[in-house]
C-alpha positions as MATLAB code, in Angstrom:
seq = 'XXXXXXXXXXXXXXXXXXXXXXXXXXXXXXXXXXXXXXXXXXXXXXXXXXXXXXXXXXXXXXXXXXXXXXXXXXXXXXXXXXXXXXXXXXXXXXXXXXXXXXXXXXXXXXXXXXXXXXXXXXXXXXXXXXXXXXXXXXXXXXXXXXXXXXXXXXXXXXXXXXXXXXXXXXXXXXXXXXXXXXXXXXXXXXXXXXXXXXXXXXXXXXXXXXXXXXXXXXXXXXXXXXXXXXXXXXXXXXXXXXXXXXXXXXXXXXXXXXXXXXXXXXXXXXXXXXXXXXXXXXXXXXXXXXXXXXXXXXXXXXXXXXXXXXXXXXXXXXXXXXXXXXXXXXXX';
ca = [
     -69.156   21.476   41.243;
     -69.305   23.735   38.341;
     -68.698   27.296   39.159;
     -71.177   29.362   38.079;
     -69.559   33.498   39.206;
     -65.963   33.788   40.281;
     -65.443   36.853   42.166;
     -61.699   38.265   42.992;
     -61.872   40.964   45.622;
     -60.410   42.297   49.012;
     -61.382   39.669   51.646;
     -61.666   41.481   54.691;
     -62.792   39.553   58.145;
     -65.434   41.740   59.457;
     -64.688   42.256   63.581;
     -67.773   43.551   65.542;
     -67.267   45.003   68.488;
     -69.273   47.027   71.307;
     -67.899   49.739   72.728;
     -68.515   52.871   74.676;
     -68.438   56.121   74.049;
     -65.429   57.256   75.868;
     -63.203   53.712   73.990;
     -63.909   56.131   70.554;
     -62.706   59.325   72.464;
     -59.872   57.308   74.108;
     -58.732   55.966   70.405;
     -59.358   59.344   68.358;
     -62.630   57.716   66.436;
     -64.742   59.869   65.020;
     -67.784   58.437   65.442;
     -69.654   56.937   62.658;
     -66.993   57.697   59.995;
     -65.238   54.494   57.766;
     -61.950   55.251   57.706;
     -58.826   53.323   56.041;
     -56.312   52.869   58.890;
     -52.788   51.929   59.002;
     -50.695   48.571   59.695;
     -49.861   50.101   63.066;
     -53.352   51.698   63.661;
     -54.584   48.286   62.912;
     -52.438   46.305   65.195;
     -53.579   49.541   68.193;
     -57.199   48.310   67.583;
     -56.450   44.920   67.626;
     -54.916   45.158   71.370;
     -57.442   47.234   72.389;
     -60.300   44.612   71.208;
     -58.339   41.506   72.551;
     -60.378   41.193   75.616;
     -63.833   42.426   74.260;
     -66.089   39.994   72.820;
     -66.140   39.695   69.462;
     -68.372   38.865   66.555;
     -66.362   37.586   63.744;
     -67.798   37.297   59.835;
     -66.220   37.307   56.415;
     -66.495   41.048   54.740;
     -65.547   42.488   51.226;
     -67.673   44.053   48.537;
     -67.165   40.898   46.227;
     -67.296   38.556   48.808;
     -70.183   40.219   49.985;
     -71.759   39.600   46.605;
     -70.387   35.873   46.333;
     -71.935   34.891   49.324;
     -75.199   36.748   48.656;
     -74.989   34.262   45.030;
     -74.393   31.324   46.435;
     -77.122   31.563   49.693;
     -79.335   32.320   46.870;
     -78.391   28.813   45.538;
     -75.897   30.084   42.535;
     -72.644   28.060   42.500;
     -70.045   30.579   43.464;
     -66.109   30.566   44.238;
     -64.045   33.508   45.997;
     -60.424   34.770   44.913;
     -58.828   37.216   46.769;
     -55.564   36.918   49.575;
     -55.338   36.496   52.842;
     -52.695   36.330   55.247;
     -50.589   33.306   57.084;
     -52.365   34.893   60.436;
     -55.538   33.683   62.872;
     -57.514   36.432   61.169;
     -56.780   34.379   57.728;
     -57.932   30.739   59.448;
     -60.862   32.621   60.777;
     -61.994   34.405   57.548;
     -62.031   30.684   56.095;
     -63.656   29.101   58.796;
     -66.618   31.186   58.126;
     -66.173   31.074   54.471;
     -67.483   27.649   54.951;
     -70.180   28.190   56.978;
     -71.958   29.613   53.781;
     -73.767   27.070   51.161;
     -73.020   26.869   47.392;
     -69.275   28.737   47.930;
     -65.692   27.234   47.340;
     -62.912   28.850   48.371;
     -60.287   30.113   45.666;
     -58.535   32.589   48.541;
     -54.517   32.591   48.399;
     -52.324   32.721   51.090;
     -49.180   34.328   52.084;
     -47.415   37.570   51.547;
     -45.989   39.978   53.849;
     -49.021   41.341   55.019;
     -51.920   40.111   57.256;
     -54.922   39.725   56.613;
     -56.921   42.414   55.433;
     -59.572   43.591   57.934;
     -62.889   45.627   58.831;
     -62.528   46.366   62.786;
     -66.622   47.714   63.366;
     -66.922   49.593   66.842;
     -70.239   49.771   67.686;
     -71.687   51.905   70.119;
     -74.452   51.978   72.681;
     -76.545   54.141   70.133;
     -76.001   51.529   67.261;
     -73.670   53.611   65.323;
     -71.030   51.784   63.459;
     -67.756   53.312   63.097;
     -65.464   51.395   60.628;
     -61.915   50.747   60.672;
     -60.682   49.160   57.510;
     -57.063   47.456   57.055;
     -56.644   46.005   53.177;
     -53.747   44.005   54.075;
     -52.635   41.228   52.576;
     -55.164   41.415   49.225;
     -52.473   44.703   48.561;
     -50.096   41.574   47.190;
     -52.742   40.132   45.111;
     -50.795   39.166   41.911;
     -51.412   36.879   38.654;
     -50.110   33.992   39.910;
     -53.378   34.139   42.057;
     -55.702   33.861   39.836;
     -57.100   30.854   39.935;
     -57.466   29.932   36.298;
     -58.828   26.654   36.204;
     -62.619   27.964   38.070;
     -62.078   30.952   35.525;
     -62.237   28.560   32.546;
     -65.341   27.227   33.653;
     -67.208   29.904   35.005;
     -70.440   31.629   33.426;
     -69.116   35.098   34.797;
     -66.244   36.710   35.871;
     -67.043   39.641   38.669;
     -64.657   42.010   40.278;
     -64.639   45.759   41.774;
     -62.562   49.043   41.510;
     -61.293   47.963   44.389;
     -58.791   45.427   43.245;
     -56.951   48.939   41.136;
     -55.613   49.767   44.218;
     -51.623   48.556   43.570;
     -50.427   47.562   40.329;
     -50.000   43.769   40.990;
     -53.836   43.806   41.900;
     -54.646   45.602   38.133;
     -52.334   42.916   36.193;
     -54.309   39.768   37.665;
     -57.719   41.380   36.880;
     -56.020   42.296   33.334;
     -55.150   38.731   33.129;
     -58.769   37.540   34.075;
     -60.062   39.889   31.592;
     -58.056   38.358   29.204;
     -58.803   34.654   29.868;
     -62.972   35.967   30.006;
     -62.089   37.255   26.309;
     -60.725   34.393   25.002;
     -63.314   32.192   26.497;
     -66.221   34.443   26.538;
     -66.740   34.131   29.490;
     -69.468   37.165   30.631;
     -67.787   40.394   33.436;
     -69.296   42.056   36.069;
     -67.503   45.062   36.681;
     -68.743   47.065   39.886;
     -66.498   50.571   39.698;
     -67.386   50.783   43.415;
     -66.297   53.726   44.999;
     -66.636   57.284   44.041;
     -62.699   58.030   44.951;
     -61.292   54.759   43.004;
     -63.393   56.561   40.017;
     -61.667   59.638   40.445;
     -57.947   57.753   40.535;
     -58.389   55.016   37.843;
     -61.479   57.286   35.465;
     -59.739   56.277   32.512;
     -58.535   53.042   33.543;
     -62.072   52.317   34.269;
     -63.729   53.696   31.083;
     -60.936   51.809   29.147;
     -62.189   48.070   30.799;
     -66.169   49.012   30.322;
     -65.288   49.918   26.645;
     -63.205   46.677   26.408;
     -63.994   44.171   28.781;
     -67.067   44.777   30.517;
     -70.725   43.244   29.701;
     -72.789   44.342   32.655;
     -71.677   47.631   34.092;
     -72.572   48.953   37.763;
     -72.601   52.168   39.477;
     -74.200   54.214   42.303;
     -75.557   58.055   40.889;
     -72.248   59.806   42.409;
     -70.242   57.111   40.996;
     -71.496   56.996   37.039;
     -71.343   61.139   37.533;
     -67.759   61.107   38.233;
     -67.512   58.308   35.631;
     -69.154   60.054   32.445;
     -69.149   63.632   33.415;
     -73.084   63.464   33.435;
     -75.171   63.768   36.626;
     -78.871   62.653   35.418;
     -78.370   58.962   35.952;
     -80.470   58.727   33.295;
     -78.050   60.151   30.401;
     -75.282   58.009   32.337;
     -76.914   54.772   31.539;
     -77.267   55.650   28.072;
     -73.895   56.359   27.636;
     -72.698   53.062   29.228;
     -75.395   51.329   26.584;
     -74.013   53.489   23.817;
     -70.909   51.641   24.452;
     -72.473   48.512   23.952;
     -72.831   47.460   27.365;
     -75.746   46.922   29.950;
     -75.259   49.307   32.749;
     -77.307   49.449   35.893;
     -77.000   53.075   37.825;
     -78.026   52.572   41.870;
     -80.110   55.954   42.859;
     -81.085   55.363   46.242;
     -84.703   55.677   47.230;
     -85.135   56.672   43.650;
     -85.029   52.469   42.689;
     -82.053   52.568   39.351;
     -82.014   52.562   36.006;
     -81.107   50.018   33.380;
     -80.053   49.987   29.830;
     -78.679   47.787   27.344;
     -77.811   48.914   23.873;
     -80.809   50.216   21.877;
     -83.232   48.871   24.173;
     -85.891   51.029   26.000;
     -84.222   52.572   29.808;
     -85.836   50.093   32.334;
     -86.885   52.029   35.680;
     -86.760   50.169   38.886;
     -88.620   51.434   41.652;
     -87.559   50.326   45.552;
     -89.318   47.384   46.209;
     -90.000   45.354   49.165;
     -89.155   48.515   51.518;
     -88.766   47.563   54.997;
     -87.447   51.295   55.718;
     -83.539   51.760   56.003;
     -81.746   50.676   59.102;
     -77.733   49.887   57.749;
     -76.720   50.900   53.683;
     -73.909   48.531   54.517;
     -73.173   45.953   51.140;
     -76.121   47.572   49.465;
     -74.918   47.861   46.074;
     -72.922   44.482   46.744;
     -76.128   42.715   47.623;
     -77.981   45.074   44.272;
     -75.041   43.261   42.525;
     -76.237   39.911   43.453;
     -79.531   39.790   43.232;
     -79.176   41.486   39.607;
     -76.675   38.848   38.468;
     -79.218   36.088   39.993;
     -81.542   36.479   37.604;
     -78.894   36.652   34.984;
     -77.977   33.454   35.724;
     -81.199   31.879   36.161;
     -81.864   33.065   32.361;
     -84.179   36.184   33.470;
     -84.467   39.310   31.539;
     -83.225   42.551   32.459;
     -86.251   44.444   33.566;
     -86.569   40.695   36.172;
     -83.019   41.182   37.131;
     -83.785   44.663   38.365;
     -86.275   43.705   40.014;
     -84.800   40.712   42.016;
     -81.503   43.419   42.359;
     -83.838   45.893   43.938;
     -85.551   43.675   46.756;
     -82.706   42.232   47.646;
     -80.946   45.670   48.158;
     -83.923   46.574   50.208;
     -83.967   43.834   52.408;
     -80.660   44.535   53.543;
     -80.742   47.834   54.431;
     -83.185   47.341   56.424;
     -80.418   44.946   58.872;
     -77.541   45.244   60.578;
     -74.167   43.835   58.512;
     -74.233   43.037   54.598;
     -75.156   39.519   54.500;
     -78.522   37.597   55.315;
     -78.659   34.497   57.447;
     -79.490   31.162   56.696;
     -83.134   31.582   57.276;
     -83.732   34.880   56.185;
     -81.823   33.813   52.730;
     -84.334   30.766   52.598;
     -87.537   33.247   52.803;
     -86.295   35.407   50.409;
     -85.735   33.119   47.918;
     -88.921   32.262   47.639;
     -90.272   35.970   48.137;
     -87.879   36.350   44.868;
     -90.312   34.089   42.751;
     -92.821   37.322   42.897;
     -90.123   39.005   40.426;
];
């Protein structure tokens, strides 16, 4: 199978569990928050949910993008690292349920599989507890060079910049991309990551990226520019195609000296859950590019899919939803 997009990211098994308010108090969790947890905290949570009914799905920022792209019919491959444990096996089993996606996941290491234990209270609030786990040990040897060499796009996010071995793996991938003229999609992913690695991210954009995705807050930190139109213009002046997401105000896109493109929210069905909105935006954008469409069409595709994902709980579409959305995308 010819892979069109190869993505490397943090494979996190999403574990959704329904709990009571008193459970959050007992666990000392603040309702509605997302926090990174230690391995010890993870073990406490795993023990707590062991007897409860659970729903599993493949999570992680780049995995969300790859899975959505595959659901739209694009051949993708997902790289990352999982542990030799039950959650790792569940992740691969769940991944096989998605069409058009190849697992390029590495196995092993000293850490268990990354997870996001999502506690949902009766009022539908989600309290997320994320353990990055095995992917922190992803290294150069875990990059699937064969798949990357044959791909048209390489996709990664700023979340891959947390350990020296992860950085080395991405740098190796970017070197291959430059040599093979593979297009690079970089989503800066997180304002805290931007604050930690600003200089590195600016270097990647200048030297390696072809497409750069950021939300307004991330772009503001990255370029010291709160105006999204000015921020995306800075990206374009670096010779890249930039897309800055502005929430309910839509997004702005700019490439080189071409005119700024303003994309409104399309297909707005209301917001229920913003989890995965940025990941889905990237998927919609790359989907259009893979189909040979222009930037305005890519922006509309991205806006439409992002609007659809925030109108439901969760960061991925069901097979039925994907089929319907793919048909609706023809309008854009």
